[in-house]
All heavy atoms as TSV, in Angstrom:
chain	resi	resn	atom	element	x	y	z
A	1	THR	N	N	27.757	209.049	86.570
A	1	THR	CA	C	27.023	208.512	87.691
A	1	THR	C	C	27.359	206.896	87.865
A	1	THR	O	O	27.345	206.210	86.833
A	1	THR	CB	C	25.558	208.605	87.294
A	1	THR	OG1	O	25.160	209.990	87.230
A	1	THR	CG2	C	24.702	207.958	88.526
A	2	LEU	N	N	27.425	206.622	89.091
A	2	LEU	CA	C	27.830	205.209	89.311
A	2	LEU	C	C	26.922	204.597	90.394
A	2	LEU	O	O	26.536	205.287	91.442
A	2	LEU	CB	C	29.315	205.121	89.857
A	2	LEU	CG	C	29.825	203.852	90.352
A	2	LEU	CD1	C	30.009	202.850	89.076
A	2	LEU	CD2	C	31.070	204.130	91.092
A	3	PHE	N	N	26.373	203.528	90.009
A	3	PHE	CA	C	25.620	202.761	91.093
A	3	PHE	C	C	26.422	201.526	91.375
A	3	PHE	O	O	26.883	200.795	90.572
A	3	PHE	CB	C	24.239	202.376	90.417
A	3	PHE	CG	C	23.433	201.430	91.397
A	3	PHE	CD1	C	22.726	201.957	92.300
A	3	PHE	CD2	C	23.647	200.026	91.216
A	3	PHE	CE1	C	22.056	201.054	93.301
A	3	PHE	CE2	C	22.909	199.191	92.046
A	3	PHE	CZ	C	22.077	199.738	93.077
A	4	ARG	N	N	26.697	201.325	92.765
A	4	ARG	CA	C	27.612	200.297	93.186
A	4	ARG	C	C	26.698	199.456	94.134
A	4	ARG	O	O	26.202	200.128	95.103
A	4	ARG	CB	C	28.740	200.773	93.588
A	4	ARG	CG	C	29.924	199.720	93.679
A	4	ARG	CD	C	30.809	199.952	94.750
A	4	ARG	NE	N	30.554	199.898	95.997
A	4	ARG	CZ	C	30.018	198.786	96.674
A	4	ARG	NH1	N	30.142	197.615	96.124
A	4	ARG	NH2	N	29.705	198.924	97.964
A	5	SER	N	N	26.881	198.182	94.046
A	5	SER	CA	C	26.154	197.223	95.149
A	5	SER	C	C	27.230	196.255	95.519
A	5	SER	O	O	28.015	195.901	94.653
A	5	SER	CB	C	24.892	196.650	94.694
A	5	SER	OG	O	25.202	195.781	93.624
A	6	GLY	N	N	27.220	195.803	96.646
A	6	GLY	CA	C	28.226	194.897	97.179
A	6	GLY	C	C	27.542	194.006	98.263
A	6	GLY	O	O	26.633	194.404	99.017
A	7	HIS	N	N	27.899	192.767	98.374
A	7	HIS	CA	C	27.562	191.858	99.402
A	7	HIS	C	C	28.651	191.374	100.096
A	7	HIS	O	O	29.763	191.004	99.515
A	7	HIS	CB	C	26.770	190.571	98.747
A	7	HIS	CG	C	26.377	189.561	99.695
A	7	HIS	ND1	N	27.057	188.549	99.991
A	7	HIS	CD2	C	25.341	189.589	100.603
A	7	HIS	CE1	C	26.536	187.814	100.935
A	7	HIS	NE2	N	25.407	188.405	101.295
A	8	SER	N	N	28.692	191.363	101.486
A	8	SER	CA	C	29.686	190.910	102.368
A	8	SER	C	C	31.013	191.565	102.019
A	8	SER	O	O	31.088	192.781	102.038
A	8	SER	CB	C	29.737	189.321	102.211
A	8	SER	OG	O	30.649	188.747	103.099
A	9	LEU	N	N	32.038	190.778	101.672
A	9	LEU	CA	C	33.318	191.346	101.446
A	9	LEU	C	C	33.335	192.179	100.204
A	9	LEU	O	O	34.058	193.230	100.211
A	9	LEU	CB	C	34.457	190.271	101.291
A	9	LEU	CG	C	35.802	190.685	101.302
A	9	LEU	CD1	C	36.219	191.471	102.544
A	9	LEU	CD2	C	36.758	189.577	101.211
A	10	GLY	N	N	32.469	191.988	99.213
A	10	GLY	CA	C	32.342	192.857	98.098
A	10	GLY	C	C	31.930	194.194	98.404
A	10	GLY	O	O	32.377	195.375	97.911
A	11	GLY	N	N	31.068	194.369	99.469
A	11	GLY	CA	C	30.596	195.570	100.022
A	11	GLY	C	C	31.826	196.408	100.637
A	11	GLY	O	O	32.031	197.651	100.569
A	12	LEU	N	N	32.641	195.628	101.456
A	12	LEU	CA	C	33.781	196.317	102.040
A	12	LEU	C	C	34.839	196.775	100.950
A	12	LEU	O	O	35.465	197.881	101.139
A	12	LEU	CB	C	34.517	195.184	102.919
A	12	LEU	CG	C	35.807	195.727	103.695
A	12	LEU	CD1	C	35.260	196.913	104.637
A	12	LEU	CD2	C	36.432	194.608	104.459
A	13	VAL	N	N	35.068	195.925	99.950
A	13	VAL	CA	C	35.953	196.500	98.864
A	13	VAL	C	C	35.322	197.696	98.153
A	13	VAL	O	O	36.118	198.613	97.950
A	13	VAL	CB	C	36.032	195.368	97.794
A	13	VAL	CG1	C	36.909	195.870	96.637
A	13	VAL	CG2	C	36.835	194.253	98.452
A	14	GLY	N	N	34.094	197.764	97.969
A	14	GLY	CA	C	33.399	199.037	97.416
A	14	GLY	C	C	33.623	200.239	98.415
A	14	GLY	O	O	33.909	201.321	97.848
A	15	LYS	N	N	33.477	199.934	99.650
A	15	LYS	CA	C	33.676	200.983	100.667
A	15	LYS	C	C	35.131	201.529	100.549
A	15	LYS	O	O	35.385	202.612	100.809
A	15	LYS	CB	C	33.253	200.569	102.057
A	15	LYS	CG	C	31.797	200.515	102.150
A	15	LYS	CD	C	31.405	199.864	103.455
A	15	LYS	CE	C	31.645	200.784	104.762
A	15	LYS	NZ	N	31.095	200.116	105.940
A	16	GLY	N	N	35.945	200.545	100.422
A	16	GLY	CA	C	37.438	200.736	100.356
A	16	GLY	C	C	37.934	201.621	99.204
A	16	GLY	O	O	38.888	202.187	99.300
A	17	LEU	N	N	37.084	201.566	98.190
A	17	LEU	CA	C	37.377	202.376	96.890
A	17	LEU	C	C	37.513	203.932	97.363
A	17	LEU	O	O	38.343	204.507	96.777
A	17	LEU	CB	C	36.317	202.100	95.988
A	17	LEU	CG	C	36.377	202.902	94.621
A	17	LEU	CD1	C	37.597	202.413	93.866
A	17	LEU	CD2	C	35.093	202.500	93.750
A	18	PHE	N	N	36.714	204.294	98.277
A	18	PHE	CA	C	36.820	205.718	98.789
A	18	PHE	C	C	38.208	206.060	99.325
A	18	PHE	O	O	38.369	207.333	99.537
A	18	PHE	CB	C	35.626	205.897	99.652
A	18	PHE	CG	C	34.390	205.993	98.900
A	18	PHE	CD1	C	33.669	204.750	98.571
A	18	PHE	CD2	C	33.701	207.283	98.524
A	18	PHE	CE1	C	32.380	204.741	98.029
A	18	PHE	CE2	C	32.479	207.167	97.778
A	18	PHE	CZ	C	31.815	205.996	97.584
A	19	LEU	N	N	38.958	205.103	99.736
A	19	LEU	CA	C	40.286	205.391	100.209
A	19	LEU	C	C	41.238	205.804	99.117
A	19	LEU	O	O	42.334	206.344	99.406
A	19	LEU	CB	C	40.820	204.164	100.990
A	19	LEU	CG	C	40.167	203.674	102.318
A	19	LEU	CD1	C	40.528	202.388	102.694
A	19	LEU	CD2	C	40.316	204.823	103.290
A	20	ASP	N	N	41.006	205.462	97.891
A	20	ASP	CA	C	41.832	205.803	96.637
A	20	ASP	C	C	41.902	207.183	96.312
A	20	ASP	O	O	40.867	207.728	95.956
A	20	ASP	CB	C	41.372	204.874	95.543
A	20	ASP	CG	C	42.364	204.929	94.354
A	20	ASP	OD1	O	43.233	205.775	94.409
A	20	ASP	OD2	O	42.211	204.233	93.458
A	21	PRO	N	N	42.854	207.860	96.555
A	21	PRO	CA	C	42.927	209.380	96.226
A	21	PRO	C	C	42.597	209.654	94.778
A	21	PRO	O	O	42.205	210.831	94.515
A	21	PRO	CB	C	44.338	209.712	96.689
A	21	PRO	CG	C	45.142	208.659	96.828
A	21	PRO	CD	C	44.236	207.369	96.961
A	22	SER	N	N	42.700	208.780	93.948
A	22	SER	CA	C	42.454	209.007	92.580
A	22	SER	C	C	40.909	208.768	92.253
A	22	SER	O	O	40.541	209.185	91.022
A	22	SER	CB	C	43.300	208.168	91.551
A	22	SER	OG	O	42.986	206.854	91.644
A	23	PHE	N	N	40.227	208.244	93.150
A	23	PHE	CA	C	38.709	208.029	92.946
A	23	PHE	C	C	38.034	209.175	93.230
A	23	PHE	O	O	38.249	209.904	94.400
A	23	PHE	CB	C	38.263	206.845	93.716
A	23	PHE	CG	C	36.858	206.539	93.668
A	23	PHE	CD1	C	36.265	206.132	92.544
A	23	PHE	CD2	C	35.994	206.824	94.853
A	23	PHE	CE1	C	34.873	205.810	92.574
A	23	PHE	CE2	C	34.594	206.599	94.705
A	23	PHE	CZ	C	34.029	206.111	93.630
A	24	SER	N	N	36.984	209.594	92.522
A	24	SER	CA	C	36.146	210.787	92.744
A	24	SER	C	C	34.838	210.318	93.435
A	24	SER	O	O	33.966	209.824	92.621
A	24	SER	CB	C	35.890	211.477	91.465
A	24	SER	OG	O	34.861	212.568	91.743
A	25	PRO	N	N	34.626	210.566	94.586
A	25	PRO	CA	C	33.257	210.231	95.340
A	25	PRO	C	C	32.134	210.698	94.618
A	25	PRO	O	O	30.933	210.310	94.774
A	25	PRO	CB	C	33.548	210.550	96.761
A	25	PRO	CG	C	34.963	210.715	96.928
A	25	PRO	CD	C	35.424	211.113	95.717
A	26	ALA	N	N	32.367	211.949	94.035
A	26	ALA	CA	C	31.110	212.612	93.443
A	26	ALA	C	C	30.515	211.781	92.242
A	26	ALA	O	O	29.299	211.948	91.925
A	26	ALA	CB	C	31.458	213.987	92.856
A	27	GLN	N	N	31.113	210.770	91.737
A	27	GLN	CA	C	30.643	209.956	90.740
A	27	GLN	C	C	29.643	208.905	91.311
A	27	GLN	O	O	28.768	208.377	90.474
A	27	GLN	CB	C	31.841	209.119	90.141
A	27	GLN	CG	C	32.822	209.926	89.474
A	27	GLN	CD	C	33.978	209.011	88.932
A	27	GLN	OE1	O	34.240	207.899	89.482
A	27	GLN	NE2	N	34.705	209.503	88.084
A	28	VAL	N	N	29.557	208.795	92.645
A	28	VAL	CA	C	28.614	207.774	93.132
A	28	VAL	C	C	27.371	208.482	93.560
A	28	VAL	O	O	27.359	209.388	94.418
A	28	VAL	CB	C	29.268	207.029	94.431
A	28	VAL	CG1	C	28.273	206.090	94.989
A	28	VAL	CG2	C	30.610	206.471	94.100
A	29	GLN	N	N	26.305	207.900	92.907
A	29	GLN	CA	C	25.002	208.363	93.325
A	29	GLN	C	C	24.286	207.530	94.298
A	29	GLN	O	O	23.565	207.944	95.261
A	29	GLN	CB	C	24.053	208.528	91.955
A	29	GLN	CG	C	24.483	209.612	91.085
A	29	GLN	CD	C	24.381	210.929	91.574
A	29	GLN	OE1	O	23.359	211.301	92.046
A	29	GLN	NE2	N	25.360	211.832	91.445
A	30	VAL	N	N	24.518	206.305	94.113
A	30	VAL	CA	C	23.777	205.266	95.056
A	30	VAL	C	C	24.811	204.144	95.396
A	30	VAL	O	O	25.506	203.693	94.462
A	30	VAL	CB	C	22.584	204.593	94.310
A	30	VAL	CG1	C	22.067	203.500	95.241
A	30	VAL	CG2	C	21.514	205.666	94.021
A	31	MET	N	N	24.919	203.822	96.622
A	31	MET	CA	C	25.647	202.690	97.071
A	31	MET	C	C	24.986	201.913	97.985
A	31	MET	O	O	24.414	202.330	99.064
A	31	MET	CB	C	27.026	203.346	97.693
A	31	MET	CG	C	27.975	202.208	98.028
A	31	MET	SD	S	29.540	202.985	98.361
A	31	MET	CE	C	30.143	201.871	99.574
A	32	MET	N	N	24.823	200.506	97.679
A	32	MET	CA	C	24.093	199.641	98.469
A	32	MET	C	C	24.962	198.532	98.932
A	32	MET	O	O	25.578	197.727	98.039
A	32	MET	CB	C	22.922	199.192	97.733
A	32	MET	CG	C	21.906	198.193	98.392
A	32	MET	SD	S	20.499	197.869	97.495
A	32	MET	CE	C	21.128	197.271	96.040
A	33	ASN	N	N	24.961	198.233	100.213
A	33	ASN	CA	C	25.827	197.151	100.634
A	33	ASN	C	C	24.888	196.186	101.430
A	33	ASN	O	O	24.062	196.706	102.296
A	33	ASN	CB	C	26.879	197.562	101.594
A	33	ASN	CG	C	27.865	198.392	100.790
A	33	ASN	OD1	O	28.329	198.073	99.722
A	33	ASN	ND2	N	28.351	199.528	101.348
A	34	LEU	N	N	25.026	194.877	101.334
A	34	LEU	CA	C	24.256	193.979	102.126
A	34	LEU	C	C	25.049	192.966	102.731
A	34	LEU	O	O	26.035	192.499	102.296
A	34	LEU	CB	C	23.318	192.909	101.067
A	34	LEU	CG	C	22.463	193.921	100.124
A	34	LEU	CD1	C	21.871	192.952	99.080
A	34	LEU	CD2	C	21.374	194.533	100.948
A	35	ALA	N	N	24.888	192.989	104.059
A	35	ALA	CA	C	25.711	192.098	105.027
A	35	ALA	C	C	27.150	192.339	104.962
A	35	ALA	O	O	28.040	191.465	104.935
A	35	ALA	CB	C	25.352	190.636	104.640
A	36	THR	N	N	27.408	193.622	104.774
A	36	THR	CA	C	28.965	194.078	104.793
A	36	THR	C	C	29.450	194.231	106.178
A	36	THR	O	O	28.940	195.078	106.955
A	36	THR	CB	C	29.055	195.302	103.974
A	36	THR	OG1	O	28.524	195.095	102.700
A	36	THR	CG2	C	30.576	195.783	103.902
A	37	PRO	N	N	30.513	193.535	106.528
A	37	PRO	CA	C	31.021	193.578	107.983
A	37	PRO	C	C	31.750	194.956	108.232
A	37	PRO	O	O	32.431	195.421	107.219
A	37	PRO	CB	C	31.970	192.251	107.994
A	37	PRO	CG	C	32.413	192.191	106.638
A	37	PRO	CD	C	31.190	192.510	105.733
A	38	SER	N	N	31.668	195.486	109.351
A	38	SER	CA	C	32.352	196.651	109.758
A	38	SER	C	C	33.473	196.287	110.661
A	38	SER	O	O	34.331	197.064	110.863
A	38	SER	CB	C	31.465	197.697	110.482
A	38	SER	OG	O	30.903	197.000	111.670
A	39	ILE	N	N	33.604	195.049	111.057
A	39	ILE	CA	C	34.748	194.462	111.807
A	39	ILE	C	C	34.978	193.182	111.151
A	39	ILE	O	O	34.232	192.470	110.581
A	39	ILE	CB	C	34.460	194.459	113.312
A	39	ILE	CG1	C	33.279	193.397	113.611
A	39	ILE	CG2	C	34.297	195.708	113.902
A	39	ILE	CD1	C	33.234	193.064	115.026
A	40	PRO	N	N	36.407	192.809	111.088
A	40	PRO	CA	C	36.637	191.568	110.417
A	40	PRO	C	C	36.087	190.338	111.173
A	40	PRO	O	O	36.173	190.286	112.367
A	40	PRO	CB	C	38.089	191.624	110.527
A	40	PRO	CG	C	38.648	192.524	111.488
A	40	PRO	CD	C	37.479	193.483	111.620
A	41	VAL	N	N	35.666	189.394	110.433
A	41	VAL	CA	C	35.225	188.043	111.012
A	41	VAL	C	C	36.355	187.269	111.320
A	41	VAL	O	O	36.385	186.761	112.420
A	41	VAL	CB	C	34.341	187.440	109.882
A	41	VAL	CG1	C	33.881	186.028	110.477
A	41	VAL	CG2	C	33.152	188.168	109.684
A	42	LEU	N	N	37.400	187.291	110.400
A	42	LEU	CA	C	38.586	186.590	110.640
A	42	LEU	C	C	39.717	187.621	110.277
A	42	LEU	O	O	39.703	188.097	109.328
A	42	LEU	CB	C	38.743	185.408	109.887
A	42	LEU	CG	C	37.733	184.122	110.175
A	42	LEU	CD1	C	37.906	183.126	109.044
A	42	LEU	CD2	C	38.065	183.633	111.512
A	43	VAL	N	N	40.827	187.565	111.151
A	43	VAL	CA	C	41.912	188.436	110.808
A	43	VAL	C	C	43.057	187.501	110.539
A	43	VAL	O	O	43.607	186.765	111.380
A	43	VAL	CB	C	42.314	189.299	111.979
A	43	VAL	CG1	C	43.472	190.155	111.632
A	43	VAL	CG2	C	41.161	190.316	112.422
A	44	PHE	N	N	43.459	187.572	109.223
A	44	PHE	CA	C	44.620	186.724	108.875
A	44	PHE	C	C	45.932	187.344	108.909
A	44	PHE	O	O	46.941	186.655	109.103
A	44	PHE	CB	C	44.287	186.315	107.308
A	44	PHE	CG	C	43.101	185.430	107.055
A	44	PHE	CD1	C	42.006	186.097	106.520
A	44	PHE	CD2	C	43.027	184.191	107.489
A	44	PHE	CE1	C	40.882	185.199	106.315
A	44	PHE	CE2	C	41.989	183.370	107.326
A	44	PHE	CZ	C	40.747	183.859	106.711
A	45	ASP	N	N	45.952	188.661	108.844
A	45	ASP	CA	C	47.266	189.304	108.997
A	45	ASP	C	C	46.959	190.745	109.325
A	45	ASP	O	O	45.920	191.303	109.424
A	45	ASP	CB	C	48.126	189.189	107.661
A	45	ASP	CG	C	47.286	189.717	106.427
A	45	ASP	OD1	O	46.556	190.724	106.594
A	45	ASP	OD2	O	47.559	189.268	105.443
A	46	GLN	N	N	48.068	191.430	109.702
A	46	GLN	CA	C	47.892	192.886	110.050
A	46	GLN	C	C	47.436	193.796	108.852
A	46	GLN	O	O	46.895	194.834	109.195
A	46	GLN	CB	C	49.303	193.416	110.578
A	46	GLN	CG	C	50.321	193.418	109.494
A	46	GLN	CD	C	51.801	193.878	110.202
A	46	GLN	OE1	O	51.869	193.906	111.387
A	46	GLN	NE2	N	52.583	194.042	109.281
A	47	HIS	N	N	47.652	193.389	107.586
A	47	HIS	CA	C	47.191	194.205	106.518
A	47	HIS	C	C	45.692	194.172	106.273
A	47	HIS	O	O	45.127	195.298	105.995
A	47	HIS	CB	C	47.835	193.790	105.207
A	47	HIS	CG	C	49.370	193.735	105.198
A	47	HIS	ND1	N	50.174	194.963	105.273
A	47	HIS	CD2	C	50.353	192.781	105.333
A	47	HIS	CE1	C	51.438	194.483	105.294
A	47	HIS	NE2	N	51.569	193.307	105.325
A	48	THR	N	N	45.083	193.031	106.638
A	48	THR	CA	C	43.668	192.946	106.689
A	48	THR	C	C	43.079	193.829	107.702
A	48	THR	O	O	42.004	194.571	107.566
A	48	THR	CB	C	43.303	191.491	106.854
A	48	THR	OG1	O	43.796	190.657	105.772
A	48	THR	CG2	C	41.787	191.403	106.793
A	49	GLN	N	N	43.613	193.707	108.964
A	49	GLN	CA	C	43.121	194.617	110.011
A	49	GLN	C	C	43.296	196.075	109.681
A	49	GLN	O	O	42.507	196.920	110.065
A	49	GLN	CB	C	43.909	194.240	111.242
A	49	GLN	CG	C	43.501	194.946	112.490
A	49	GLN	CD	C	42.128	194.642	112.918
A	49	GLN	OE1	O	41.743	193.378	113.147
A	49	GLN	NE2	N	41.133	195.531	113.025
A	50	HIS	N	N	44.412	196.324	109.194
A	50	HIS	CA	C	44.676	197.762	108.808
A	50	HIS	C	C	43.664	198.273	107.878
A	50	HIS	O	O	43.117	199.407	107.926
A	50	HIS	CB	C	46.100	197.956	108.337
A	50	HIS	CG	C	46.397	199.406	107.969
A	50	HIS	ND1	N	46.628	200.417	108.967
A	50	HIS	CD2	C	46.639	200.019	106.774
A	50	HIS	CE1	C	46.954	201.477	108.309
A	50	HIS	NE2	N	47.101	201.274	106.965
A	51	PHE	N	N	43.381	197.527	106.832
A	51	PHE	CA	C	42.310	197.939	105.801
A	51	PHE	C	C	40.970	198.074	106.443
A	51	PHE	O	O	40.329	199.102	106.202
A	51	PHE	CB	C	42.349	196.759	104.628
A	51	PHE	CG	C	41.291	197.152	103.613
A	51	PHE	CD1	C	41.500	198.139	102.694
A	51	PHE	CD2	C	40.156	196.397	103.613
A	51	PHE	CE1	C	40.519	198.407	101.764
A	51	PHE	CE2	C	39.136	196.657	102.702
A	51	PHE	CZ	C	39.388	197.728	101.810
A	52	TYR	N	N	40.467	197.172	107.182
A	52	TYR	CA	C	39.286	197.373	107.942
A	52	TYR	C	C	39.247	198.610	108.698
A	52	TYR	O	O	38.298	199.410	108.825
A	52	TYR	CB	C	39.001	196.162	108.893
A	52	TYR	CG	C	38.236	195.012	108.295
A	52	TYR	CD1	C	38.950	193.916	107.683
A	52	TYR	CD2	C	36.871	195.009	108.333
A	52	TYR	CE1	C	38.243	192.830	107.071
A	52	TYR	CE2	C	36.141	193.955	107.728
A	52	TYR	CZ	C	36.773	192.824	107.261
A	52	TYR	OH	O	36.111	191.892	106.567
A	53	ASN	N	N	40.337	198.935	109.434
A	53	ASN	CA	C	40.381	200.062	110.317
A	53	ASN	C	C	40.346	201.322	109.473
A	53	ASN	O	O	39.597	202.363	109.830
A	53	ASN	CB	C	41.686	200.101	111.227
A	53	ASN	CG	C	41.695	199.060	112.226
A	53	ASN	OD1	O	40.616	198.477	112.600
A	53	ASN	ND2	N	42.843	198.856	112.731
A	54	GLN	N	N	41.096	201.454	108.309
A	54	GLN	CA	C	41.016	202.567	107.578
A	54	GLN	C	C	39.578	202.782	106.875
A	54	GLN	O	O	39.108	203.963	106.870
A	54	GLN	CB	C	41.986	202.376	106.332
A	54	GLN	CG	C	43.453	202.608	106.729
A	54	GLN	CD	C	44.183	202.594	105.285
A	54	GLN	OE1	O	44.203	201.677	104.657
A	54	GLN	NE2	N	45.025	203.646	105.211
A	55	VAL	N	N	38.914	201.779	106.392
A	55	VAL	CA	C	37.644	201.955	105.881
A	55	VAL	C	C	36.620	202.392	106.877
A	55	VAL	O	O	35.854	203.225	106.757
A	55	VAL	CB	C	37.165	200.626	105.309
A	55	VAL	CG1	C	35.721	200.654	104.960
A	55	VAL	CG2	C	37.969	200.164	104.069
A	56	GLU	N	N	36.744	201.759	108.052
A	56	GLU	CA	C	35.734	202.289	109.216
A	56	GLU	C	C	36.044	203.554	109.624
A	56	GLU	O	O	35.008	204.300	109.666
A	56	GLU	CB	C	35.945	201.166	110.344
A	56	GLU	CG	C	34.909	201.435	111.551
A	56	GLU	CD	C	33.556	201.101	111.019
A	56	GLU	OE1	O	33.324	200.526	110.083
A	56	GLU	OE2	O	32.667	201.551	111.762
A	57	GLU	N	N	37.288	204.037	109.725
A	57	GLU	CA	C	37.523	205.385	110.077
A	57	GLU	C	C	37.044	206.463	109.135
A	57	GLU	O	O	36.543	207.431	109.428
A	57	GLU	CB	C	39.076	205.612	110.281
A	57	GLU	CG	C	39.644	204.984	111.591
A	57	GLU	CD	C	41.130	204.924	111.736
A	57	GLU	OE1	O	41.743	205.727	110.965
A	57	GLU	OE2	O	41.666	204.262	112.449
A	58	LEU	N	N	37.240	206.109	107.822
A	58	LEU	CA	C	36.838	206.871	106.751
A	58	LEU	C	C	35.278	207.176	106.856
A	58	LEU	O	O	34.782	208.355	106.613
A	58	LEU	CB	C	37.270	206.410	105.444
A	58	LEU	CG	C	36.734	207.155	104.156
A	58	LEU	CD1	C	37.482	208.434	104.015
A	58	LEU	CD2	C	36.725	206.229	102.897
A	59	TRP	N	N	34.619	206.038	106.832
A	59	TRP	CA	C	33.082	205.967	106.963
A	59	TRP	C	C	32.627	206.724	108.246
A	59	TRP	O	O	31.586	207.378	108.100
A	59	TRP	CB	C	32.578	204.685	106.568
A	59	TRP	CG	C	32.641	204.433	105.207
A	59	TRP	CD1	C	33.826	203.865	104.572
A	59	TRP	CD2	C	31.732	204.719	104.220
A	59	TRP	NE1	N	33.558	203.776	103.304
A	59	TRP	CE2	C	32.350	204.223	102.881
A	59	TRP	CE3	C	30.457	205.261	104.090
A	59	TRP	CZ2	C	31.709	204.482	101.770
A	59	TRP	CZ3	C	29.895	205.444	103.062
A	59	TRP	CH2	C	30.351	204.991	101.738
A	60	LEU	N	N	33.251	206.551	109.298
A	60	LEU	CA	C	32.814	207.175	110.499
A	60	LEU	C	C	32.965	208.753	110.345
A	60	LEU	O	O	32.018	209.451	110.870
A	60	LEU	CB	C	33.532	206.718	111.713
A	60	LEU	CG	C	33.134	205.266	112.248
A	60	LEU	CD1	C	33.901	204.838	113.293
A	60	LEU	CD2	C	31.586	205.282	112.645
A	61	ARG	N	N	33.996	209.117	109.858
A	61	ARG	CA	C	34.355	210.620	109.715
A	61	ARG	C	C	33.468	211.258	108.761
A	61	ARG	O	O	33.069	212.421	108.875
A	61	ARG	CB	C	35.864	210.769	109.180
A	61	ARG	CG	C	36.864	211.108	110.239
A	61	ARG	CD	C	38.205	211.464	109.588
A	61	ARG	NE	N	38.487	211.038	108.170
A	61	ARG	CZ	C	39.247	209.995	107.924
A	61	ARG	NH1	N	39.864	209.327	108.888
A	61	ARG	NH2	N	39.468	209.722	106.667
A	62	ASN	N	N	32.971	210.611	107.758
A	62	ASN	CA	C	32.302	211.203	106.623
A	62	ASN	C	C	30.725	210.778	106.678
A	62	ASN	O	O	30.081	211.096	105.752
A	62	ASN	CB	C	32.801	210.833	105.316
A	62	ASN	CG	C	34.196	211.351	105.203
A	62	ASN	OD1	O	34.318	212.604	105.085
A	62	ASN	ND2	N	35.257	210.565	105.237
A	63	ARG	N	N	30.320	210.185	107.763
A	63	ARG	CA	C	28.901	209.656	107.807
A	63	ARG	C	C	27.959	210.700	107.543
A	63	ARG	O	O	26.907	210.402	106.821
A	63	ARG	CB	C	28.674	209.051	109.257
A	63	ARG	CG	C	27.358	208.413	109.402
A	63	ARG	CD	C	27.177	207.702	110.626
A	63	ARG	NE	N	28.137	206.596	110.518
A	63	ARG	CZ	C	28.107	205.486	111.231
A	63	ARG	NH1	N	27.381	205.533	112.277
A	63	ARG	NH2	N	28.950	204.535	111.118
A	64	ASN	N	N	28.058	211.838	108.071
A	64	ASN	CA	C	27.028	212.855	107.955
A	64	ASN	C	C	27.272	213.972	106.950
A	64	ASN	O	O	26.656	214.932	106.796
A	64	ASN	CB	C	26.670	213.508	109.308
A	64	ASN	CG	C	26.200	212.422	110.186
A	64	ASN	OD1	O	25.304	211.630	109.855
A	64	ASN	ND2	N	26.496	212.486	111.478
A	65	SER	N	N	28.388	213.887	106.295
A	65	SER	CA	C	28.762	214.835	105.208
A	65	SER	C	C	28.054	214.592	103.932
A	65	SER	O	O	27.736	213.395	103.657
A	65	SER	CB	C	30.359	214.974	105.008
A	65	SER	OG	O	30.852	213.853	104.543
A	66	SER	N	N	27.911	215.600	103.081
A	66	SER	CA	C	27.239	215.286	101.711
A	66	SER	C	C	27.928	216.147	100.758
A	66	SER	O	O	28.734	216.976	101.022
A	66	SER	CB	C	25.787	215.593	101.742
A	66	SER	OG	O	25.489	216.827	102.407
């Protein structure tokens, strides 16, 4: 069982963990994010934008699944 909390960019990194194919989402019981952006505040490069897009797509696809 894993409880994970994140604030701001830490929340985004936590959400991004679910993109890792070696990570098991079943381990997470509770996930709490505070003030985590769903769109980038500043885009420094294409890799940052791509990461935000991947995370957002994953969470939108799986929003209602359990």
